Each structure stands twice: as C-alpha cells, then as structure tokens.
N, C-alpha and C positions, 0 to 999 in steps of 0.2 A: 306507383312503384318507381323508385329512383334506382336506375341501373347504370353501372359504370365500372371502370377499372379500379383496382386498389389505389388509394391515395388521391383520387381525382376530386374528392370533396363530397361524396354522398352523405356521410355522417354529418358534415357541417350543414348541408341543406336540410337533412332530416331533423336536426335539432332546431333549425330556424323555423321549420314548419310547426314543430311542437310548441315553440314559444308563441307563434302566431295563433295557433289553436287555443292555447291557454288564455291569451289576451281576449279572445272572442267568446270566452265562457265555456269552452269544451273541457270535458274531463279527459285527461290524457293518461292512458295506461301503457307503460313501456316495458320492453324486454330487449336486452342486448346480449344475445347468446354468443358464446365463443366456440371455436372449433373443438376445444377439449370437452365441451359439454353436450355434444350431440347424442351421446349414449345415456344421458340422464333424463329418463322419461318424465314428461310433464313439467320439466323445469321451466320451460318457456311460459306455460300457463300460470305456473306459480309466481313468476316474476310479474306478469301482467296483473294478476289479481291481488298481489300482496298488499297494496295500499287500500284496497276496498274489500278485503276478505270477508269480514263480518257481513257487510251489505250483500256480497255475492252469495253467501251461503243462506242468509235468512229466508228468502222467499222460496227456497227449493223444497220439493217433496222429500220425505225422509230417505227414500232409496237413492235419489239423485244426490242428496246432501252427503250421504255415506260414501257414495262412489267418488265424488269430488274430493271429499276430505281424505279418503284413502289414497287417491292419486297424488295429493299434495302432502302426504305423510303428516297428517294432523292428529292422528291417533295411534293406537296400537297396530303394529304391522302384522296382523293376523288375517287369515282367510285367503280367498282366491284373489288373483290380480284384478285391478279395476277393469270394469267392462267399458270398452271404448264407446259403445253406443250410449251408455248411461252418462259417461263423461261429456260427450257431445251435447246431449240433451240438457245436462246441468249447466254447461257453459252457455248454451243458447238462452235458457231461461234466466240465468244470472245477468246476461247482457241486456235482455229485454227489461228486466227490473231496474238495472242501473241507468239505462237510457231514458227511462220514464222521468228521471229527475233532471238530467242534463245530457246534452249530446256527448257522445264518446268517440275518441280516437284510439284505436288499438294500433300501437306503433312498435314495429320490430326492426331493429337495426341489424344488418348482416343476416338477412333471413335465410341465407343458405346454410347457416349453422343451427337453425332451430331444430330441436329434437323431433323425430318423426311422430311421437305420441302427441305432442303439443300441436304440431302442424295438422294432424288428422282431426283433432278436436276443434281447432279454430276453423278449419275448412268446413267441417260439418255444420257448425253454427252459422258461419257467414253465408253459406248457400241457402239457409232457411230464413235469414232476415229479409224483411220486406220493407215496411215503412218506418221501422225503428231508426232512431237517429244514431247510427253506428257507422263509423268510417274506419278504414284500414290504411295505414301508411307503412310501406315496406321499403327498405333499401336492400339491394342485392348486388353482389360482385359479378361482373360480366363473366360468362364462361362457366359459372358454377350453378348447379341445379338447386332449386328451392322447391321442396315438396309442397309447401303451403302455396307458393305462387302458382305452381303447376295445377294444383287442385282448384284454386280460385279461377284461373283462366278457363279451365274446363267447365266449371260449374256455374259461372256467372256470364251474363250476356256481355258482349264486347263493349257496350256503352257504359258498363259499370266498372271497367278496369282501364285506368289511364297510365301509360308508361311515359316516363321522362328519362331520356338518355342524358346522363351527366358526362359531358365531353371535356376535352382539354381547354385550358384558358388561353385567351389571346395574350400576346406579349405584354400589352399594357396592363391588363388585369393581373398577370403574373407578377409584374413589378410592384403593383399595389399590395399584393399579398406579402411579398418579401419585405417591403418597406414597413408594413404594419406589424409583421411578426418579428422581424429581426433588426429593424432600424437601418437597413442597408439600402443605399441608393446606387443603382447600377448605371453605367454608361450605356448608351444605345447599342454599341457593338457587343459589349459583354452580355447585355440582356438578350440579344438575338442568339448569341452562342448558348446561353443558358436555356432559352426557350426551345432551341433545337435539341439540346442534349437531354432535356427532361421530357420532351414531347408535349409540353404544356401542362404536365401533371404537377400540381402545386406541392404535393408531398415530396416528390423527387427533387424538385427545384430547391425547396427549403433545405433538404438534406445535403445537397451539393454545396450550397452556400455555408451551411453549418460546418461541413467538413473543411472548407477553406479557412473558416474562422478558427476552428480548433487547431489547425496547423500553423496559425499565425501568419497566413499568407493574405495579402491584400486581395480582395475579391476582384479588383480591376487590374491585377498585376500583369495580366497577359499570359499567364501560364495556362497549360491545358486544364480543363475542368476535370476534377476527380470523379470517379464513380464509387460512391459509398458502398 
C-alpha cells in the first residue's frame, strides 16, 4: 500500500512497481478508478479483468459465470441484480485459474475511488487466497477512506499487508525532478524557497515553476513565488 498526499508521487511509484513486476514475469492487471466513477458498480473489477476476460470466465461454473458476466454487463440486462457472494466466488476462482499460469499483481491506483461493489468482491477473494501467486498493489491518498484497504487490513494478518508512506522530497531530489521535467536549473537560494513553498511536494513545485514560466518571469528573478 502506497499512501501519501495528492501530488507527492504515489502514482509514479505505483507505475514503477508495475514495470518492475512485468519485467519479472508477473501478469499485471490494473484499475485506475476516478472519483466520478465510485457509483458505477463493478467498474473496477471490469477494468482489472478486461485484458484477460475470456480466461477469467472460462474455468467458472455456469452460475458463477452468469453472475460475473451480468455484473460486467456482458449480456442482456434482465433478471435480478448480481449476487455479491456469487461475484466474490467467481472472482476468487478466476484469480486461482489465472495465477496457475503466471503470478499476478492486482494493482489499483487511487484505491479510495474504487466502487464499493468492486471493493467488496476483491476483498472477499483476497481474504480466501492462500498459496496462490497473487499480490495486491494499492495507492491511496492520505486522509481518504478506502473500503478495499479497510477490508484487507481487517481480514488479513498484519504480516501480509505492508504500508509505505510516500513523503515529501528533499531539496536535492526536488531539483532533479524539476530539471528532468522542465529543463530548469535553480540556484540554491531559489531552490530552498521553492522547497519550503511546496513542502517538498513535486507536483506543487512543478506547478509553481510552470506558473512562472507561463508568465514569462525568470524563475530566479527574485520575485515572490506564485501560488497556482
């Protein structure tokens, strides 16, 4: 679990983790929910399974296959709503079948925006995995609740959940980011000003420098730093 403030670099680390996992032969299934999608039931599960949908459905018993297909709107929208228990079982069995071929990473960026139906299904499945080669990688914005993360923390032993707090950058690292992204080299006094103004948050620092550039002001002109 990567946790930190908005703009601090959680997604950058999340993406780097996925690249590393892919290089080591893991099958990576991703979801990037948005705040506007929290009411779209099972959209997160749909995103995760989209690249492997046929493989995920193939090994399931008929009832579980129907339930999952209905949840993902793969057929006619008729009949009762999908049964959450059936969805959880279907997801569990799909993951077991997929992991038999290659280890899997289920990766959710901004897990606080994951729809509750997907969070419930994923938590149900994760709590019942034992020796299967399935890992979960989440990023979460500090101060916002994630149903999936709360369920996993309650349902898994402490040694199966690792938290990494993504904190602010030191001044030198912040300078490296600004130089790499914007081609700007800052004097030491200006860098210290920027580090203090941004709190070491790379997104905020980049936006401050971009605001100066858009205004045609030299970054090292000695003027007060703007607040975008």
